[in-house]
N, C-alpha and C positions, 0 to 999 in steps of 0.2 A: 356587523362585526364589532366586538368590544374594543375600545381604544385602550392601548397599553398605558397604564397609569403608574409611572415610576415615582410619583409623588408619595406613594405609599412606602415611605422609607423603611418602616419596620420590617415589612415583608421582604422588600428588596435586599436589605442588609442581612436578613435571616438566610436567604439563599446564598449570598456572597460568602457569608460566614461558613455555610455548609460546604461550599466549594473549597474554601480555604482550609477547613478541617480535613477534607479529603486530601488536599495537597500535603498537609502536615503528616497525615497518616502514611501517604506515599513515601515521603522522605524518610520516615522513621522505619519503614518495613521493607523497602525494596532491596536492601542488602541481603535479605534472607533468600532471595531468588536470583540474584544477579550473576550467578555462575552457571545457571541452567537455562538454556534458551526456551525450553518448553514451559518450565515453571514461570519464567519471566513473562512470557506472552499470556499465560493464564492470568497472571497478576494484572497485566495491562487490560485484558478483557474485562476482568471483574471491576477494575477501577473506572474504565470507560462506560461500562454498562450502568454502574451505579450513578455516575455523573449524568448520563443521558436520562435515566429514570427520574432523577431530581429535576432536570430541565423540563421534562415532559410534565411533571407535577406542577411546576411553576406556570407553564403555559396554560395548563388546564385550569389553574386557579384564576387566570386572567380572562381566558376566552371560552372556557367550558371544555367538555370532552372533545377529543379528536372527531371531526365530522365523517371520517371514513377509516377503514382499515389501512395500515401502512407498514412499511418496512424501513428501519434505519439500518444502513449497511456501511461497512468501512472498507477502504481500499488501500493501496500502497502496501507498506510493510505491515501495517495492522491487518489488512485483508489477507496477507500471506502468512500471518502469525510469525513474522520475522522482525519484530521490533527490538531495538537495542534498549539501553538504559533510558535514553530520551527519544522521543518521537514527535513528529508534527502531525497535524490533522489531515485526514483525507476521508471524507464521508459524504453520503447522500441519502435522500429519502425518496421512496416510491410510494405513491398513495393510490387507492382505488377511487373510482368516481371521476368527476370532471375537473377542469382547471379552476373552477370556481372555489375549490378548496385550497388553492395554492397559497394564498396569503396566510392562512392558518399554519400551514406546514413550513413556510419560510420563516415565520416568527419562531416556530419550534426549532428550526435549524439555526436561527440566530442565537437563541438561548443555549442550545447545545454547544455551539462554537465558543460562546463566551465562557460557559461553564468549564469546558475542557481546557481553555486557555488558562483559567485560574488554577486548575488542578495540575497543570504542568505540560500540556500538549500544545506546542506552538501553533499559531494560526498558519495555514498553508499559504505560501507565497503566491502560488498559482490559483488561489481561491477555490480549490477543489473541496468545497464544504457545502453542507446542506442549506446554508444561509444564502447560497448563490443560486439564482433561478435555473442555471444550467444543470445543477446537480440535485434539484428538488422538483420532481415532475410526477404527473399521474402515470399510470401504467401505459396508457395509450400514447402519451407524449414521449415517454421513454422509448417506446417501440419506434416511434417516428424518428426520434433523435438518433438512435443507434443506426437505423437504416440510412439516415442522412450522412452520418459520419462515414459509413462504409461506402456509400455511393460517391461521396465527394472524394474520398481516398487521398486527401491532402496530408502533408506532414502533420499539420495541427489536428485535423479530425481523427487521424489514425492514432495520434498521441493520446487524444481524449479516450478513444475506444480502448486502447491498451490499458490505460489507467482504470477505466471502468471494469475491465475484465478481471483484474486481480481483486475480487470483492467477495464479501460474505456478509450475511445478515446477522446483526448482533441482537436486534430487538424487532419483533414483529413477524410479518408474513414471509417465510422463506420462499414460498411459491412464486411471489412476484419477481424475485431476482432470477430464479431458475427459468421462468418463462422468458425473460429478456435474453438470458444466455442461450437458450435453445433457439430463439429467433436469430441470434447472431450466428450460431453454428449453421443454421439452414442457409443464411445469406452467403456465408463463406463457401459452403459446399457447391452452391450454384455458380460461384465466381472464384475458382481456385487461384486465379492470378493475384487476388488480394493477399494471399499468404506471402507472395514475393514483395508486394508493396509494404506489407507489415514488416518484413525483414529489412527492407531498405530504410524503413523508419528508425531502426535501431542499430544499423550496421556501423555507424560512426561512434566509436567509443574511445575514451581517453586511454592512451597506452601507459602501462605501468612498468613495463620491462623493456630494456634496450636489446639490440641484436646480440650483445655479449652476455645477456642474462642479468644485467645490472638494473637496480631500481631506477625509475625515472621520477624522482620526487619533484614537487613544485618548488619554485625558486623565488617566490615573492610573498610579501605580507605575512599573515598569520599562518599560511600554509607552507612556509619555507621548510624544506627538508621533509615534508609530509606527503604521503599519498592518500587520496580520498578513497577509502575502502569501498564505499557505496558505488561510486562511479567506475572505479578501476577493477575491483575484484568481484563484487557481487553481481554487477550488471550482466556479465557474460553468462552466468548461470541462470539468473532470474529471467532474462530476456529469451534465452534459448528454450527454457522449459515452458514459458508462456506461449511461445509460438507453436511448439510441438503439441501443447495441450489444445490450442485452437484447432490445429489440424486434425487431432484425434477425438475432438468432442469431449474433453475432460473438464468437468465443471469446477473441481476444487481449485482454490487459489494458491494453496501452499506449495512452494517449490519442492519440498521433500515429498509431499503427497503426490505431486505431479510425476516425479521420478518413479514412484511406486506404481502409479496407475497406467504408465505407458505400457503398451502391449509388449510381449516378449521379443518381438522382432527388433525392438530398440535396445537390445542388450549392450551394444557399444556405447549407447548414451547413458544407460542406467549405471554403468560402472563409475560415473562421475559423482554419484550421490554421496559417496563417502567423503569426497573432497568438500562438498557443500556443507555436510554435517560438521566437519572439522572447522570450516570457516566460521560457522555460527558460534562455535565454542571459542575459537581464537579471538573473535571480535570482543566477546564479553571479557575474556582474560586480559586483553590489552586495554579495553576502554571502560571497564565497569566503574572507574572512579571519575569519569567525565562529568563536568559541571554544567554542560549545556548541550542543546541539540546541534549547534554549530560544531562543537568539538568532538562529538561522538563518532563522526565519520573520519576524522583526521588521525593518521598514524605516522609519527615521526620515526623514520627508518633508522635513524642514528642511535636510537635507544634500544634497538632489538639485539638480542643475543645472536650469535652466529647460527645456532641451530634453529632459532625462530625465523631468521631470514630465509634459511633454506626451505623450511616448511611452507612459509608463505609464498615463496617463489614457485614452489611445486604446485600449490593450489592455483596460482595465477596462470601458470603454463597450461594446466589441465582445463581451466576455464576458457582459455583461448582456443584450445583444441575442440572443446565441446561446441563453442560458437561456430567454428569452421565446419564441424561435422553437421551441425544444424543447418548451416547455409547450404551444404551439399544436398541434404535431405529435401529441403524446401525447393531448391532449384530443380532437382531431379523429378520430384513428384508433382510439382504444381505448375510447371511451365505450360502455357497454353499452346 
């Protein structure tokens, strides 16, 4: 294995400058797409893909070509194509062959993480990144890890599994990820009680509305008078559709696509799709001028017009109903 030589300052600075140029390009052009959720996520995909390709080139210049076929995949809001103006990193690598190739792909993951950080995607607090050995594995090791997560069925292992499931390949071999998801579906079909464990993993959610229908904003620090849109409003929709997709064997990670691909017998669930579409647009309307990833989720309810408050509350109420209906479906269909 070739030792990484950062003393080659010219080459190192050339790549840093390249990442910085992409960051400047991002800042200059993102306003063109920040009112359209689909266009914005296509913009993110293009920027992330270009950054990753540059990172791969850098690693190949250091260590030579990749020793095996691989897939670079993204998870979280990126995996679901639901990123806002700012987003953090959630990604992994699946490679063919044996674990002897792992050091090469971990170096690739490290360069990808660093590059994306410079371009404007914050490092993941939970280290869900391909620079972390947990998220950079051979196909065989991924298969074993997913089986271990489901067999263990702890709060932490199911959290990892849910994170993994909201994923799509951005560069490389699509078949690697499809194979892992198919394996997960087979595991769940053999042990349907796991659907209930997965629901229990997500059932505790932060409340955003009181019993009289009033907002319940935070009352401390930077979040005073704010509600966290991600935790309070988005999660009931995202978590419900992920769970129903696992039950129905739906591969796609997008919440909207999951609504569309549910069988027709889920018509009472499908009616909430329109609320989620409104929510995606409202978030950009409210937060398109956010200056940081920390700020992009926080919405100060004192600054909303009366009609905006009513619309948001309606979306929140429908999200809670969706979540309760999902709970009923899981309990009814999956109890052992």
